Structure formats: structure tokens, C-alpha cells
VOPA-177303 format. One record per atom (N, C-alpha, C): residue in one letter; residue number from 1; x, y, z; atom name; chain. Coordinates in Angstrom, 1 decimal. Example, Ala and Ser with C-alpha at 12.3 -4.5 7.8 and 13.67 -1.06 7.14 Angstrom:
! VOPA-177303
- drenvo lumlum xx yy zz fimi volo
- a 1 13.2 -5.7 7.8 N A
- a 1 12.3 -4.5 7.8 CA A
- a 1 13.2 -3.3 7.8 C A
- s 2 12.8 -2.2 7.1 N A
- s 2 13.7 -1.1 7.1 CA A
- s 2 12.9 0.0 7.9 C A
! end
This chain:
! VOPA-177303
- drenvo lumlum xx yy zz fimi volo
- m 1 -203.3 34.4 28.1 N A
- m 1 -203.0 35.4 26.0 CA A
- m 1 -203.0 34.3 25.7 C A
- k 2 -204.1 34.9 24.4 N A
- k 2 -204.3 33.7 23.3 CA A
- k 2 -203.2 34.0 22.0 C A
- v 3 -202.7 32.7 21.9 N A
- v 3 -201.5 32.1 20.9 CA A
- v 3 -201.6 31.7 19.9 C A
- t 4 -201.7 31.8 18.7 N A
- t 4 -202.0 30.9 17.1 CA A
- t 4 -200.5 31.1 17.0 C A
- v 5 -200.9 30.4 15.4 N A
- v 5 -199.7 30.3 14.5 CA A
- v 5 -200.2 30.4 13.3 C A
- d 6 -199.7 32.0 13.0 N A
- d 6 -200.0 31.7 11.4 CA A
- d 6 -199.9 30.7 10.0 C A
- r 7 -199.8 29.6 10.1 N A
- r 7 -199.1 28.7 9.1 CA A
- r 7 -198.4 29.3 8.2 C A
- s 8 -199.6 30.0 7.2 N A
- s 8 -199.5 30.4 5.8 CA A
- s 8 -197.9 31.4 6.0 C A
- k 9 -197.7 31.4 7.3 N A
- k 9 -196.3 32.3 7.6 CA A
- k 9 -195.5 31.8 8.2 C A
- c 10 -195.3 30.9 9.0 N A
- c 10 -194.1 29.8 9.8 CA A
- c 10 -193.4 29.1 8.7 C A
- e 11 -192.9 29.2 8.4 N A
- e 11 -191.1 28.3 7.7 CA A
- e 11 -190.6 27.6 7.8 C A
- g 12 -190.6 27.2 9.5 N A
- g 12 -190.3 25.9 9.9 CA A
- g 12 -189.0 25.9 11.1 C A
- y 13 -188.7 27.4 11.3 N A
- y 13 -187.3 27.8 11.7 CA A
- y 13 -187.3 27.2 12.9 C A
- a 14 -188.2 26.7 13.8 N A
- a 14 -188.2 26.5 15.2 CA A
- a 14 -187.4 27.2 16.1 C A
- k 15 -187.6 28.7 16.2 N A
- k 15 -186.8 29.1 16.5 CA A
- k 15 -187.7 29.5 18.1 C A
- c 16 -188.7 29.5 17.6 N A
- c 16 -190.1 29.8 19.0 CA A
- c 16 -189.7 28.2 19.6 C A
- v 17 -190.0 27.2 19.4 N A
- v 17 -189.7 25.5 20.2 CA A
- v 17 -188.4 26.1 20.4 C A
- g 18 -187.1 26.2 20.7 N A
- g 18 -186.0 26.5 21.4 CA A
- g 18 -186.1 27.8 22.6 C A
- v 19 -187.2 28.8 21.9 N A
- v 19 -187.1 29.5 22.9 CA A
- v 19 -188.6 28.8 24.5 C A
- t 20 -189.4 27.8 23.6 N A
- t 20 -190.3 27.6 24.4 CA A
- t 20 -191.0 26.8 24.0 C A
- p 21 -190.3 25.6 24.2 N A
- p 21 -190.6 24.0 24.0 CA A
- p 21 -191.9 23.6 24.6 C A
- k 22 -192.1 23.8 25.5 N A
- k 22 -193.4 23.4 25.8 CA A
- k 22 -194.6 24.0 25.4 C A
- v 23 -194.3 25.3 24.9 N A
- v 23 -195.9 26.2 24.3 CA A
- v 23 -195.8 25.6 22.4 C A
- f 24 -194.6 25.4 22.1 N A
- f 24 -194.6 25.2 20.6 CA A
- f 24 -194.2 24.1 20.0 C A
- k 25 -195.0 23.2 19.1 N A
- k 25 -193.7 22.2 18.4 CA A
- k 25 -193.6 22.0 16.6 C A
- l 26 -192.7 21.5 16.3 N A
- l 26 -193.7 21.7 14.8 CA A
- l 26 -193.8 20.0 14.4 C A
- d 27 -195.0 20.2 13.6 N A
- d 27 -195.5 19.3 13.3 CA A
- d 27 -194.9 18.7 11.7 C A
- e 28 -195.3 17.4 11.1 N A
- e 28 -195.0 16.7 10.1 CA A
- e 28 -194.6 17.4 9.1 C A
- k 29 -195.0 18.4 8.5 N A
- k 29 -195.1 19.6 7.8 CA A
- k 29 -194.1 20.6 8.2 C A
- f 30 -193.3 20.5 9.4 N A
- f 30 -192.4 21.5 9.9 CA A
- f 30 -193.2 22.7 10.2 C A
- i 31 -194.1 22.7 10.8 N A
- i 31 -194.6 24.2 10.6 CA A
- i 31 -195.2 24.1 12.3 C A
- s 32 -194.6 25.5 12.9 N A
- s 32 -195.4 25.4 14.5 CA A
- s 32 -196.3 24.7 14.5 C A
- v 33 -197.1 24.5 15.6 N A
- v 33 -197.8 24.2 16.3 CA A
- v 33 -198.4 24.7 18.0 C A
- v 34 -199.1 25.4 18.0 N A
- v 34 -199.2 25.7 19.5 CA A
- v 34 -199.8 24.4 20.4 C A
- v 35 -199.1 23.6 21.0 N A
- v 35 -199.2 22.6 22.1 CA A
- v 35 -200.1 22.9 23.3 C A
- d 36 -199.8 23.8 24.0 N A
- d 36 -199.7 24.2 25.2 CA A
- d 36 -199.9 25.6 25.5 C A
- a 37 -200.8 26.3 24.9 N A
- a 37 -200.7 28.6 25.5 CA A
- a 37 -200.5 28.5 26.5 C A
- k 38 -200.1 27.6 27.9 N A
- k 38 -199.8 28.4 29.4 CA A
- k 38 -199.0 27.2 29.9 C A
- g 39 -197.6 27.1 28.8 N A
- g 39 -196.6 26.1 29.0 CA A
- g 39 -195.7 27.0 29.6 C A
- d 40 -196.0 28.1 29.5 N A
- d 40 -194.1 28.9 29.9 CA A
- d 40 -195.4 30.6 30.1 C A
- s 41 -194.1 31.2 31.0 N A
- s 41 -194.6 32.5 31.0 CA A
- s 41 -194.9 33.3 29.7 C A
- d 42 -195.7 34.8 30.1 N A
- d 42 -195.9 35.3 29.1 CA A
- d 42 -194.7 36.0 28.5 C A
- q 43 -193.9 36.3 29.3 N A
- q 43 -192.8 37.3 29.0 CA A
- q 43 -191.5 36.2 28.0 C A
- k 44 -191.7 35.1 28.3 N A
- k 44 -191.3 33.8 27.6 CA A
- k 44 -191.3 33.8 26.2 C A
- i 45 -193.1 33.8 26.3 N A
- i 45 -194.3 33.5 25.0 CA A
- i 45 -193.6 34.5 24.4 C A
- l 46 -193.7 35.9 25.0 N A
- l 46 -193.7 36.7 23.6 CA A
- l 46 -191.8 37.0 23.8 C A
- l 47 -191.0 36.7 24.1 N A
- l 47 -189.7 36.5 23.4 CA A
- l 47 -189.8 35.4 22.2 C A
- a 48 -190.6 34.5 22.1 N A
- a 48 -190.9 33.6 21.3 CA A
- a 48 -191.4 34.3 20.1 C A
- a 49 -192.5 34.4 20.1 N A
- a 49 -192.7 35.3 18.9 CA A
- a 49 -191.8 36.8 18.7 C A
- r 50 -191.4 37.0 19.6 N A
- r 50 -190.2 38.0 18.6 CA A
- r 50 -189.3 37.3 17.9 C A
- v 51 -189.0 36.6 18.4 N A
- v 51 -187.6 35.7 17.5 CA A
- v 51 -187.6 35.1 16.3 C A
- c 52 -189.5 35.3 16.1 N A
- c 52 -189.8 34.1 15.1 CA A
- c 52 -189.4 35.2 13.6 C A
- p 53 -188.6 34.8 13.0 N A
- p 53 -188.2 35.9 11.5 CA A
- p 53 -189.5 35.7 11.1 C A
- t 54 -190.5 35.3 10.7 N A
- t 54 -191.4 35.2 9.7 CA A
- t 54 -192.6 36.3 10.2 C A
- k 55 -192.6 36.7 11.9 N A
- k 55 -193.7 36.7 12.3 CA A
- k 55 -195.0 36.4 12.3 C A
- a 56 -195.0 35.2 12.5 N A
- a 56 -196.2 33.9 12.3 CA A
- a 56 -196.4 33.9 13.5 C A
- i 57 -196.3 34.1 14.8 N A
- i 57 -196.7 33.6 15.9 CA A
- i 57 -197.7 35.2 16.3 C A
- v 58 -199.0 34.7 16.6 N A
- v 58 -199.9 36.2 17.3 CA A
- v 58 -200.3 35.8 18.5 C A
- l 59 -200.1 36.8 19.3 N A
- l 59 -200.6 37.2 20.7 CA A
- l 59 -201.7 38.2 20.9 C A
- e 60 -202.9 37.6 21.3 N A
- e 60 -203.4 38.4 21.7 CA A
- e 60 -204.0 38.2 23.3 C A
- e 61 -205.2 39.2 23.4 N A
- e 61 -205.4 39.3 25.1 CA A
- e 61 -206.4 38.6 25.1 C A
- e 62 -206.7 37.8 25.6 N A
- e 62 -207.5 36.9 26.2 CA A
- e 62 -208.8 37.6 26.3 C A
- d 63 -209.3 37.8 26.5 N A
- d 63 -210.2 39.0 27.3 CA A
- d 63 -210.9 39.9 25.7 C A
- s 64 -210.0 40.7 26.1 N A
- s 64 -210.5 41.9 25.1 CA A
- s 64 -210.3 41.7 23.6 C A
- g 65 -209.7 40.4 23.3 N A
- g 65 -208.5 40.3 21.7 CA A
- g 65 -208.3 41.2 21.3 C A
- q 66 -207.6 42.3 22.0 N A
- q 66 -206.5 43.1 21.5 CA A
- q 66 -205.2 42.8 21.4 C A
- r 67 -204.5 43.1 20.0 N A
- r 67 -203.7 42.5 19.7 CA A
- r 67 -202.5 43.2 20.3 C A
- i 68 -201.3 41.9 21.0 N A
- i 68 -200.4 42.1 22.1 CA A
- i 68 -199.0 42.1 20.4 C A
- f 69 -199.1 41.5 19.6 N A
- f 69 -197.7 41.5 18.7 CA A
- f 69 -198.2 40.1 17.7 C A
- p 70 -197.5 40.6 16.6 N A
- p 70 -197.2 41.7 16.2 CA A
- p 70 -198.2 43.1 16.0 C A
- q 71 -197.7 44.3 16.2 N A
- q 71 -198.5 45.5 16.4 CA A
- q 71 -199.3 45.2 14.6 C A
- s 72 -200.2 45.9 14.6 N A
- s 72 -200.2 46.0 13.0 CA A
- s 72 -200.2 47.0 12.4 C A
! end
């Protein structure tokens, strides 16, 4: 699964870091960045994306590029 953060949407709530600290961290501007897209299970990463208040985390199928979350 491809995991990206829309930095223009992230407001630094760090809920993703709380759910999957091996996948996400906050940078010096308190914006989330992906440190290891394989750092936790796909289910936990999906949960982290769902708890993001601004829906800044984008999940896509690795091979097809089909969006998993958020649905457009």
C-alpha cells in the first residue's frame, strides 16, 4: 500500500503518530511525514488515516494506484 500525507491538509494533530508511531512522525513544522510505510499493518495504517481530522493521509493500492482512502 502506498501511504502519503497531503502536507497542505495536515494540521499537526498527531493522531496518526499515536496510532502508528513507526509509520508517521511530525517534522520540525509539526506536519506529519511517512517514515516507514511498512512499519505497521495495513489495518492499523487505515485506522490512522481514518482518525485524521483533516483526512490528510492518502492510501492507494501499490500496483494499480487505486485510491483506498479517502474515497473521492
